[in-house]
C-alpha positions in Angstrom: -43.8 -83.2 5.7 -47.2 -80.1 5.1 -47.5 -82.1 2.2 -48.0 -85.6 4.3 -49.7 -84.3 6.8 -52.2 -82.6 4.4 -53.0 -85.9 2.7 -53.3 -87.8 6.5 -56.0 -85.2 6.9 -57.6 -85.3 3.9 -57.9 -89.2 3.4 -60.5 -89.5 5.5 -62.8 -87.1 3.5 -61.9 -88.2 0.4 -62.5 -91.9 1.1 -65.6 -90.9 2.5 -67.0 -89.1 -0.7 -65.7 -91.9 -3.1 -67.6 -94.5 -1.0 -70.9 -92.4 -0.5 -70.7 -90.9 -4.3 -73.2 -93.6 -5.6 -75.4 -93.0 -2.7 -75.2 -89.4 -3.7 -75.7 -89.8 -7.1 -79.3 -92.2 -6.9 -80.7 -89.8 -4.2 -80.0 -86.9 -7.3 -81.0 -89.2 -10.0 -84.7 -89.7 -8.3 -84.8 -85.8 -7.5 -84.1 -85.1 -11.4 -86.5 -87.9 -12.9 -89.8 -86.7 -10.8 -89.5 -83.5 -12.8 -88.8 -85.1 -16.2 -90.6 -86.8 -18.4 -87.3 -88.6 -20.0 -84.3 -89.0 -18.7 -80.5 -89.7 -20.3 -78.0 -90.7 -17.0 -78.8 -87.5 -15.2 -79.5 -85.1 -17.9 -83.4 -84.8 -18.8 -84.5 -84.8 -22.5 -87.4 -84.3 -24.5 -88.7 -86.9 -26.9 -86.8 -85.6 -29.6 -83.8 -86.3 -27.6 -82.5 -82.4 -26.7 -80.6 -82.4 -23.7 -82.0 -80.3 -20.6 -85.3 -80.4 -22.1 -89.0 -82.2 -21.3 -89.1 -80.6 -17.4 -92.6 -81.6 -16.4 -94.6 -81.2 -12.9 -96.9 -84.2 -14.7 -95.0 -86.6 -12.2 -96.6 -85.1 -9.2 -100.1 -85.4 -10.3 -100.7 -88.3 -7.6 -101.2 -85.4 -4.8 -104.4 -84.5 -6.3 -105.4 -87.4 -8.0 -106.5 -91.2 -6.9 -103.2 -93.4 -7.1 -103.5 -95.6 -10.4 -102.2 -98.4 -8.9 -104.0 -98.5 -5.9 -107.4 -96.1 -7.0 -106.7 -94.2 -3.6 -105.5 -91.2 -2.3 -102.0 -90.8 -1.4 -103.2 -88.8 1.7 -105.0 -91.8 2.7 -101.8 -94.2 2.3 -99.8 -91.2 4.0 -102.2 -91.1 7.0 -102.2 -95.0 7.4 -98.3 -94.5 7.4 -98.3 -92.0 10.0 -100.6 -94.2 12.4 -98.2 -97.2 12.1 -94.8 -95.2 12.7 -96.8 -93.2 15.5 -98.2 -96.4 17.4 -95.0 -98.4 16.7 -93.5 -95.2 18.6 -95.4 -95.0 21.3 -95.4 -98.7 22.2 -91.9 -99.4 21.9 -90.6 -96.1 23.7 -93.3 -97.3 26.8 -92.8 -101.0 27.2 -89.0 -100.6 26.9 -88.7 -97.6 29.7 -90.3 -99.9 31.8 -88.7 -103.5 31.4 -85.6 -101.5 30.9 -85.7 -100.0 34.1 -87.1 -103.6 36.0 -83.9 -104.9 34.1 -81.2 -102.3 35.2 -82.5 -102.0 38.7 -84.7 -104.6 40.1 -82.5 -108.4 40.6 -85.5 -111.1 40.4 -85.0 -114.6 38.8 -84.6 -115.1 35.2 -83.5 -112.0 34.5 -79.8 -112.5 32.6 -81.7 -115.6 31.0 -84.2 -113.1 29.9 -82.1 -110.4 28.7 -79.7 -112.8 26.7 -83.4 -114.2 25.3 -83.9 -111.0 23.9 -81.0 -110.5 22.0 -81.6 -113.8 20.4 -84.9 -112.3 19.4 -83.3 -109.2 18.1 -81.2 -111.2 16.2 -83.9 -113.4 15.1 -85.1 -112.9 11.0 -88.2 -111.8 11.2 -89.0 -113.2 8.0 -89.1 -116.8 9.1 -91.9 -115.9 12.0 -94.1 -114.5 9.0 -96.2 -117.8 8.9 -96.8 -118.2 12.4 -97.4 -114.2 12.8 -100.5 -115.1 10.2 -102.0 -117.4 12.2 -101.9 -115.4 15.3 -103.3 -112.3 13.5 -106.0 -114.5 12.4 -107.1 -115.8 16.0 -107.1 -112.3 17.3 -109.3 -111.2 14.5 -112.1 -113.8 15.6 -111.8 -111.6 19.2 -115.3 -109.1 19.3 -114.2 -105.6 19.4 -110.4 -106.1 20.0 -109.8 -108.3 16.6 -111.9 -105.9 15.0 -113.9 -103.3 16.0 -111.6 -100.3 17.3 -111.5 -97.1 15.3 -108.8 -95.3 13.4 -106.5 -98.6 13.6 -109.9 -101.2 13.0 -108.3 -103.8 15.6 -105.5 -105.7 16.4 -106.2 -109.0 14.0 -105.2 -109.5 10.5 -105.7 -106.8 7.8 -105.8 -103.7 10.1 -103.3 -101.3 11.2 -103.2 -102.4 14.9 -102.3 -106.1 14.0 -99.3 -104.4 11.8 -98.0 -101.5 14.8 -98.8 -104.9 17.2 -96.4 -107.1 15.5 -94.0 -104.2 14.5 -93.8 -103.6 18.3 -92.8 -107.1 19.4 -90.0 -107.1 16.5 -88.3 -103.8 17.9 -89.0 -104.7 21.8 -85.8 -106.2 22.3 -82.9 -103.4 20.7 -85.5 -100.8 22.9 -85.0 -102.8 25.8 -81.3 -103.0 25.6 -81.0 -99.4 24.6 -83.1 -98.3 27.7 -81.6 -100.4 29.9 -78.0 -99.2 29.1 -79.5 -95.5 29.5 -80.3 -96.8 33.1 -77.2 -98.4 34.0 -75.7 -95.0 33.5 -78.3 -93.2 36.1 -76.6 -92.9 39.7 -78.4 -95.3 42.2 -77.4 -92.4 44.6 -80.8 -90.3 43.2 -82.9 -93.9 43.1 -82.0 -94.7 47.0 -82.7 -90.4 47.9 -86.1 -91.1 46.0 -86.8 -94.4 48.1 -85.5 -93.5 51.5 -88.3 -90.3 51.4 -91.3 -92.3 50.7 -91.6 -92.6 47.0 -92.9 -95.6 45.6 -91.2 -97.8 42.8 -93.9 -96.4 40.1 -93.3 -92.6 41.2 -89.6 -93.2 41.5 -89.4 -94.6 37.8 -91.7 -91.8 36.4 -90.7 -88.8 38.3 -86.6 -89.0 38.8 -85.3 -91.9 36.8 -87.7 -91.3 33.3 -86.2 -86.9 33.0 -82.7 -88.5 33.6 -82.9 -90.5 30.2 -84.6 -88.1 28.4 -81.9 -87.9 25.6 -82.4 -91.7 25.1 -86.2 -91.6 24.9 -85.9 -88.8 22.1 -83.1 -90.9 20.2 -85.3 -94.6 20.9 -88.4 -92.3 19.7 -86.8 -91.2 16.4 -85.4 -94.1 15.5 -88.6 -96.0 15.7 -90.5 -93.5 14.5 -88.5 -93.7 11.3 -88.4 -97.3 11.3 -92.6 -97.4 11.2 -92.6 -95.2 8.4 -90.4 -97.1 6.4 -92.0 -100.7 7.1 -92.7 -102.7 4.3 -92.3 -106.3 5.4 -94.7 -106.3 7.8 -97.6 -104.0 6.3 -97.1 -105.8 3.0 -97.4 -109.3 4.6 -100.3 -108.6 6.6 -102.6 -106.2 5.3 -104.8 -106.7 1.9 -107.4 -104.0 1.7 -106.0 -101.2 -0.3 -107.9 -98.7 1.7 -105.0 -99.8 4.7 -102.0 -99.8 2.6 -99.0 -97.9 3.6 -96.4 -95.7 1.0 -94.0 -98.6 1.2 -96.2 -101.3 -0.2 -97.8 -98.9 -3.1 -94.4 -98.2 -4.0 -94.0 -101.9 -4.5 -97.4 -102.2 -6.5 -96.1 -99.5 -9.0 -93.3 -101.6 -10.1 -96.0 -104.1 -11.3 -95.0 -107.1 -13.8 -98.1 -106.9 -15.7 -97.8 -102.9 -16.8 -95.0 -100.9 -17.6 -93.6 -99.3 -15.0 -93.9 -95.0 -15.0 -90.3 -94.3 -13.7 -90.9 -90.9 -13.3 -94.0 -91.1 -11.0 -93.0 -93.7 -8.9 -89.3 -91.4 -8.6 -91.9 -89.1 -7.2 -93.7 -90.9 -4.9 -90.1 -92.4 -3.2 -89.0 -88.8 -3.3 -92.8 -88.1 -1.7 -92.1 -90.5 1.3 -88.2 -89.9 1.7 -88.6 -85.9 2.5 -90.5 -86.2 5.5 -87.8 -88.7 6.5 -85.2 -86.3 5.6 -86.5 -83.1 7.1 -87.0 -85.2 10.5 -83.4 -86.2 10.4 -82.0 -83.2 9.9 -83.7 -81.6 12.9 -83.1 -84.7 15.2 -79.6 -86.0 14.3 -78.3 -85.1 17.7 -80.8 -87.0 19.6 -80.6 -90.3 17.4 -76.6 -90.6 17.8 -77.4 -90.5 21.6 -78.4 -94.2 20.7 -74.9 -94.8 20.4 -73.5 -93.1 22.9 -76.2 -94.5 26.1 -77.1 -98.0 25.0 -73.7 -99.5 25.2 -72.6 -99.0 28.6 -75.5 -101.3 29.9 -74.0 -104.2 32.4 -75.9 -107.5 32.7 
């Protein structure tokens, strides 16, 4: 009886270890490769084939030198990636908070069709919109200042960081709006009614009464959006052609060129360089990230 109970309790953990073992081994391979000249399986070897030899730091020279693939500093690419991640986070959170509140608390014509439309947009493959988005960004690029001429982000047209941020926000908004609506649905109506009766405007009620009540949801959506922006590849790769505006994800893709042999040691080091901030970020914020699934599913239309 005790053996059966022990097996029942331990079975989920055994199954979890078996299912995650390939992923763990993959990450382990990346870490070992970054500090090795060659690797045989998971064992570093030197040029003579001796096991547990050939450890080196030469794969990390990209931190001080320009990357051989794009001939730009890795820190410039990191800055570009950070700008996209921060811009996406700010845009998605602000718009989702306002739209989620309106959809949760205000009855207006077309409310339910709009909610249905956001679900359809979220399920729509973004890759099918790339050509249409390209023409839109090229049109925006012709607008003075707005298209090209804004410091840091370059503008909101084609081949600008702002254009990538704009497209990324549009693609992430359906999910963000539904999540924020779910959190607002869980806030008691009594708080809002009391504020409105006391003379608060809708705007002040939203900002000073409602928003503080959903801070865990805002934190969770912020973390989720930042992680999405940091690892984004398809949109930056499709709509930015300048090497000076590339990101870490596009650098990794360029390093796997078909015209020259791939340096897997440096490739693994750059991949780990991109991965480390996300791992550290996630370790400190995972409890807030999990609030997405506790608050965003309880909303009602």
